[in-house]
C-alpha positions as CSV (number, residue, x, y, z in Angstrom):
1,X,-4.2,-3.6,-24.5
2,X,-6.5,-3.3,-27.9
3,X,-9.3,-1.4,-28.2
4,X,-10.6,-2.2,-32.3
5,X,-7.7,-1.4,-34.1
6,X,-6.7,1.0,-31.9
7,X,-3.9,0.3,-29.0
8,X,-5.1,1.7,-25.5
9,X,-2.5,3.3,-23.4
10,X,-2.9,1.7,-20.0
11,X,-4.1,4.2,-17.1
12,X,-0.6,4.7,-15.2
13,X,1.3,5.0,-18.5
14,X,2.1,8.3,-19.6
15,X,2.0,8.9,-24.0
16,X,5.6,9.4,-23.4
17,X,6.1,5.9,-22.2
18,X,6.7,6.4,-18.0
19,X,5.0,5.1,-15.6
20,X,3.1,7.2,-13.3
21,X,1.8,5.4,-10.0
22,X,-1.2,6.3,-9.3
23,X,-2.3,8.4,-6.3
24,X,-3.5,6.9,-3.2
25,X,-7.1,7.5,-2.7
26,X,-7.7,7.3,0.9
27,X,-4.9,9.2,3.0
28,X,-6.8,10.0,6.0
29,X,-4.5,10.2,8.4
30,X,-4.3,8.3,12.1
31,X,-4.7,9.5,15.0
32,X,-6.5,11.9,17.7
33,X,-7.7,15.1,16.2
34,X,-10.9,15.6,15.0
35,X,-11.0,14.3,11.2
36,X,-8.5,11.7,11.7
37,X,-9.0,8.0,11.9
38,X,-9.5,7.0,15.6
39,X,-6.5,4.9,17.3
40,X,-8.2,1.8,18.7
41,X,-7.5,-1.3,18.9
42,X,-9.1,-4.3,17.1
43,X,-11.1,-1.6,15.0
44,X,-8.7,-2.1,12.0
45,X,-7.7,-4.9,9.4
46,X,-4.3,-4.8,7.7
47,X,-4.9,-6.4,4.6
48,X,-1.5,-7.5,2.7
49,X,-0.1,-10.4,0.3
50,X,3.7,-11.4,0.6
51,X,4.0,-11.1,-2.8
52,X,3.7,-6.9,-2.6
53,X,7.0,-5.5,-1.9
54,X,5.3,-2.0,-0.9
55,X,3.3,-4.1,1.9
56,X,5.8,-5.9,3.6
57,X,7.1,-2.7,5.3
58,X,4.2,-2.8,7.0
59,X,3.8,-5.9,8.4
60,X,7.2,-6.0,9.3
61,X,6.7,-2.7,11.6
62,X,3.6,-4.2,12.7
63,X,5.4,-6.9,14.4
64,X,8.5,-5.4,15.4
65,X,6.3,-2.9,17.6
66,X,4.0,-5.9,18.9
67,X,0.5,-4.2,17.2
68,X,-0.2,-8.1,16.5
69,X,-2.8,-7.7,18.8
70,X,-4.2,-4.5,18.4
71,X,-4.3,-4.7,13.9
72,X,-5.6,-7.7,12.8
73,X,-3.4,-9.1,9.6
74,X,-5.4,-10.4,6.5
75,X,-3.2,-12.2,4.0
76,X,-4.5,-12.3,0.2
77,X,-3.1,-14.7,-2.4
78,X,-0.3,-14.0,-4.5
79,X,-1.5,-15.2,-7.5
80,X,-3.9,-12.8,-9.4
81,X,-7.0,-14.1,-10.1
82,X,-8.2,-15.1,-13.3
83,X,-10.8,-12.0,-13.5
84,X,-10.9,-8.8,-16.3
85,X,-9.7,-6.5,-13.7
86,X,-6.7,-6.1,-11.6
87,X,-7.3,-7.6,-7.9
88,X,-6.4,-9.1,-5.1
89,X,-8.2,-12.8,-3.7
90,X,-8.4,-14.2,-0.5
91,X,-8.2,-17.9,-2.0
92,X,-5.8,-18.9,0.8
93,X,-9.0,-18.7,3.1
94,X,-11.4,-21.4,3.4
95,X,-14.2,-20.8,1.3
96,X,-12.2,-18.2,-0.9
97,X,-13.2,-15.1,1.9
98,X,-11.3,-13.3,4.6
99,X,-12.7,-14.8,7.8
100,X,-13.5,-11.4,9.1
101,X,-14.5,-9.1,6.6
102,X,-16.1,-12.0,4.8
103,X,-14.5,-10.5,1.4
104,X,-13.7,-12.4,-1.8
105,X,-11.6,-9.4,-3.4
106,X,-10.1,-6.9,-2.1
107,X,-11.7,-4.7,-4.4
108,X,-14.4,-4.9,-2.2
109,X,-13.6,-3.2,0.2
110,X,-12.3,-0.1,-1.8
111,X,-16.0,0.1,-3.0
112,X,-17.5,-0.1,0.1
113,X,-15.2,3.1,1.1
114,X,-16.3,4.5,-2.7
115,X,-18.9,3.1,-5.0
116,X,-17.6,4.8,-7.7
117,X,-14.0,3.7,-7.2
118,X,-12.1,3.3,-10.6
119,X,-8.6,2.8,-9.2
120,X,-6.4,-0.4,-8.7
121,X,-7.1,-1.9,-5.3
122,X,-3.6,-1.5,-3.5
123,X,-2.1,-3.0,-0.6
124,X,-1.1,-2.5,2.5
125,X,-4.5,-0.9,3.3
126,X,-5.8,-0.6,6.8
127,X,-9.6,-1.6,6.5
128,X,-12.6,-0.6,9.1
129,X,-13.5,-3.9,10.4
130,X,-17.2,-3.3,10.9
131,X,-17.6,-1.0,8.5
132,X,-15.7,-3.2,5.6
133,X,-14.3,-0.3,4.2
134,X,-10.8,0.9,3.3
135,X,-9.5,3.6,5.3
136,X,-6.0,4.7,4.4
137,X,-4.1,2.8,1.8
138,X,-1.0,5.4,1.9
139,X,1.8,3.0,2.0
140,X,4.5,5.7,2.3
141,X,3.3,6.8,5.4
142,X,0.8,4.0,7.5
143,X,4.2,2.7,9.5
144,X,4.8,6.6,10.9
145,X,1.1,6.4,12.2
146,X,2.2,2.9,13.8
147,X,5.4,4.2,15.1
148,X,4.1,7.0,16.3
149,X,0.3,7.6,17.4
150,X,0.3,3.7,17.4
151,X,2.2,3.8,20.4
152,X,0.2,3.1,23.5
153,X,-0.5,-0.2,21.8
154,X,3.0,-1.4,21.4
155,X,4.8,-3.7,23.2
156,X,7.1,-3.7,26.3
157,X,10.4,-2.2,25.4
158,X,9.5,-1.8,22.1
159,X,12.5,-0.3,19.6
160,X,11.6,3.5,18.9
161,X,12.0,3.1,14.8
162,X,11.0,7.1,14.1
163,X,12.8,9.0,16.7
164,X,12.1,12.7,16.6
165,X,15.7,14.1,16.4
166,X,15.8,12.2,12.9
167,X,12.3,12.6,11.3
168,X,13.5,15.3,9.3
169,X,16.3,13.5,7.5
170,X,14.2,10.2,8.2
171,X,10.7,12.0,5.7
172,X,13.5,13.4,3.2
173,X,15.4,10.4,2.8
174,X,12.1,8.0,2.8
175,X,10.8,10.4,0.2
176,X,13.7,9.6,-2.6
177,X,14.1,5.9,-1.5
178,X,9.8,5.8,-2.6
179,X,10.2,8.3,-5.7
180,X,13.2,7.2,-7.2
181,X,14.1,3.4,-5.9
182,X,10.8,1.7,-4.3
183,X,9.0,2.9,-7.4
184,X,12.2,3.2,-10.1
185,X,12.1,-0.2,-10.1
186,X,8.3,-0.6,-11.7
187,X,9.4,2.7,-13.8
188,X,11.7,0.5,-15.2
189,X,10.0,-2.0,-15.9
190,X,6.4,-0.7,-16.9
191,X,8.4,1.5,-19.4
192,X,7.2,1.7,-23.0
193,X,9.8,3.7,-24.9
194,X,13.4,3.4,-25.0
195,X,14.2,6.7,-24.0
196,X,11.4,6.3,-20.2
197,X,13.1,3.1,-19.8
198,X,16.9,4.2,-19.9
199,X,15.8,7.6,-18.0
200,X,13.9,5.7,-15.4
201,X,17.1,3.1,-15.4
202,X,19.9,6.1,-14.9
203,X,17.7,7.6,-11.8
204,X,17.6,4.2,-10.1
205,X,21.4,2.9,-10.4
206,X,22.7,6.7,-9.5
207,X,20.4,6.8,-6.4
208,X,21.4,2.8,-5.6
209,X,25.4,3.6,-6.0
210,X,24.2,7.4,-3.7
């Protein structure tokens, strides 16, 4: 990206050329304690796009646990809109709008939540249907909430995907997979220097071998 005669480094790339994924802004957990997002059927809509690998886990877990009736699903187009910003568009829906939220772009629910938000609008994202604002985009932990505090809405005989006696081990492994494999692919693909690429490549394939 150029500005005048100077090249600007993208916000998610260090000067060294390493890719640095933005932190999730909306991370309030779901639960029944003060300050947590209340667990209520019909209150939230899960937004995703089939082209985004980060979004598939939440959609798959929602289906496996039978949460379709409790949490509705909004699908953005896999094709990025031709506008001067990174965004997701509901161009698959009639009128180019999500039928429940009545928004054209996912960025709209991010700005509804925080008018000064300047980060990328990401999926998956849980949106409060009445307020039309994103309340959680913490894709690393979102499925853990589906598996635990959303259990009152699980279908009969739903599998236990996050058993208590394995949670410490699962969390440890998930942390490695998230940072060094899932995000490791992006660190390779978006590296802006050979040194950054080789470092990311070695980390990724060492973990795949492991």
